[in-house]
N, C-alpha and C positions, 0 to 999 in steps of 0.2 A: 371512498378515498381514492384519488388518482395520484400516483407517485411518478415523478419524472426523474429518471436516473441518467446522469452523465457518466462517462467512463463505463458504460454498461457491459462491455465485453471484457473488461479487465479483471485483474486479480481479485479486487474487492467487489466490483460491480456485478459480476456474474453470480457469485453466491448470495449477494444481497437481493438480487432479483428473485432467486429461488425462495428465500425466506419471506419476502413480501408476498409472493404468490401463495405460499403455504398459509400465511396469515389472512388471506382473502382479499388483499388489496389489489386494485387495478394498477397495472404497471405499464408505463410508457417509456421505452428505452430509446436513447438518442444514439445514432450511429452515423459515421461518415460514409459507411459502405453497408447499406441495408442488406444487400444480397449476401454478404459474407458474415453477417452478424451471428447467424446460427443460434438464435434464441428460441425458447419454447413457443409453440404456436399461439398460446393465449396471451403472449406479451406483444403489445403494440410497438412495433419498431418504426421510428420516424427518422427520416433523412435530415440531418442537420449537423452543424459544426458548432459545438459549445464555445469555441474561441471566436465565433462570429455570431453573437446573440441574435442579430436580426433574422438569422435562418431558423430560429426556434420560436418566433413569435406565435405562430399557429399552434405549435406543439404545446405551448403553455396553457392553452384553452382548457378550462376545467380542472387544472392541476391544483392540488391542495398542498403538496410537499415536494421539495426539490432536493436531490442529492447532488452536491457540488464537488466534482472531482478536480483537484488542483492542476493536474497535467492536462486534462481534457479541455478545461476552460482557459488555461494559460493566463494571459494578462487581462482577460475580459471578465474576470469574476465580478467586479463591481457593476459593470454594465449589465451582466446577466441577472444579478441580484435585483437591480433596479427594474429591469424588464419584468422579472417575476413578480415583484411587488405590485407594479402597475397592472399586471395581468391577473391579479387576484390570488396568487399563491400565498399561503399563510405561514409556511414553515420552510426553513433552509437548514440542512445538515451538511456541514463542510468537512471533508477529509483534510487533515492537516498533519503535523509532525511534532514530535517531542522537542525538536531543536528549532522550532519556529521563531523563538525569540533571539536566537543567535544572530550575529552579524550576517547579512545576506551573503557576503563573500565566503562565509564559513559553512554554508549549507550546500553540500555537494549536489543534492538532487535538483537544485535550481538549474544546474548546467545540463541536466537531462530533461528539463522542461517543466518541472514542478513549480507551482507558485503557491506554496502552502500558506505563507503569511497573507498574501492577497486574498486567498479563498476564505481564510478565517476572518479577516477584517471585513470582507464583503458581507459575510453572513451576520457577524455581530453588529455591523452598522446598517443593516438593511431595513431596520424598523419592523422586522417580522420576528416570529418565534425562531430561535436559532440554537444550534448546538455545534461545537467544534470537536472533532475527534483527533486528539493529538497522539499519533501513532508512533511507536518505536520501530525498530528494525524488523522488516518483513522477513519471516523465515524463508520465504520463496526467493529472496535475494541470493541465497547460497547456491542456487542452481546456476545463476550467471557467474558467481564468483568462483565456484569450484567444480561445477557439474562436469565440464569437459575433461578436466584433469582426472576426476575420479572415474569417469567412464573409460578412460584410457590407461589407468595405472593406479598404483596404491600410494603415490606421493603427491601431496598438495603443496605447491610452491607458492607462497604468499607472504606478504610482510606482516610485521607486528603481531606475533602469535598471542601476545598478552592483552591485546585490545578486546574489550568485552562488549557484548550487545545483549539485549533482552528480547530474543526473537519471538515474534508473535505469529500465530496461525491466522491466515486471512479469513477463515470462517469466524473467528472471534471478533475481528474487526467488523465483518458483515453483520454479525449478531447484534453488536452494540449499535451499529448504524440503523438496523431495522427497529430496534427499541426507540431510538431517537426520532425516527420518522413516524412510528405508529402510536407512541404514547407521549404523555406530557412529562415523564419523569426526568428528562435531561434538558429541558428548556433552559437556555441561558447559561449552560455549563461548558467549560473546556475540560473534557475528560481525558485522562492520560491512560493510554492503552499499551500495555507491554505484555510479553509472555511472563510465565511464572518464575523464570530463572534468568540470572545474569551469567552468561557463558563467554569465555574468551574464544577467540578464533580457533585456537588449538583444541579447546574443549569441544567446540561444535564439530570440528572434523572428527574428533574421537567419538562423539555421539553418532555421527553418520556411519563411521566404521562399525560401531557396536551393533547398530540396527541392521546394517547390511551383512554383518558377519565377516568383515574384511579387515585386515591389519593396516589401516590407513595411517600414514605418517605425515606430520606437518614439517615442512622444510622452509625455514625463513629465508626470504630474499630481501634485497634492499628496496626502498620505495621507488627509486628511479627505475629499476628493472620492472617493478610492478606497473608503473605508468606505461612503459613501453609495451608490456603484454596486454594491458587493457585497451590501449589505443589500437594495437594490432587486431584485437577482437572487435573493433568497430565502435568503441566508446569514445565520446568527445574528449580530447586532451584536457580541456579545462575541468571537466568532471573528474577525470582520473587524478589530476594534480590536487584538486580540492579534497578529494577523498583521502589521499595520502596525508595531506596536511591535517585533516580531521583525526586520522589514526594517530598521528604524531602527538596531537594535543591530548588524546584520551589514553595513550599507552600507559599501562600499569594501573588504570583506575577501573572500578566496577560500576557498570551502569545501574542506576536505581531501578527497582521493580515496583510497579503499581498494582494495587488490588482492585482497580476499577472494573476490570473485566468480570471478575468473580462477583463483585458486589452488584453489578448491573444485570448480569445474566443468571445469577444464582447458582453458578457452578464454577469450578476452577478453570482457569485459562488452560488451553492445551499446551502440553510440553513440546519442546523441540523434537524430542524423540518420537512423539506421536505424529508430528508433522512429517518427519522423515519417513516413517513407516507408511504414511499415506502417499508419499511421492517418491518411493524407492526407485521407480522406473527411470526417473530423471538422472539417477546416479548409476544405473545398471551398467555392468561391463559390456562393451560392444561384443556382438556375437562372434566376430572374427577372432577375438582373443580366447574364446572358449576352447 
């Protein structure tokens, strides 16, 4: 079995590659910068751009299964899926999102480059065996949201403290992706992957504080101020605006929790507290404050 992984050095791609290697699969990873990929020596790293499928024609030789990352492939998902089919690939597993059916203007990650709907539709319409992984809020997103503030103090200033997410550990996503690539169990399914708890923003900050042993406090700011802060930190303004609009729509509601991770992997999904414990360094107080 030869697996071709797009988004190979990312949050999901890297742990996915490790799981595929442990399972004994041959792995071919796509990278736009082979020299900087820093992947294990037994992983074949190929130079290519998934958003330009013609650069991957040779890399598809002998591939049986393809992991389709929606940000890596961008608007070229259908083209890459067609190229994969013509190249003899038998299976496509697409990373998608729980909000994939929402109006496109209401999907903030699109403004950061994700093409979740296109990736899912390309896989499902490819004529190949396919699975779509509809993933909820990545626990790792909290590093970008609050990491800098927590590293520099005990107050998190952010809007909508009562907006909830069901944060999922990236290793759980990778675990299900590996199952979809390696077994026939998930063929033709759109699986919904969430963490085991629905937590508000304020509750998530509380969990981070509990794990770190610090008295973190959530201080609500307005959405306009939040947009200015996000843009100042380099995020595209359309993304920041769409994100605040999403928060406004979801304010006061609890995000649903799925048991698909536990059913598929045969173990409970990792809690947010567990994720924080494994990534505590991302929130550690800067040395100069000690």
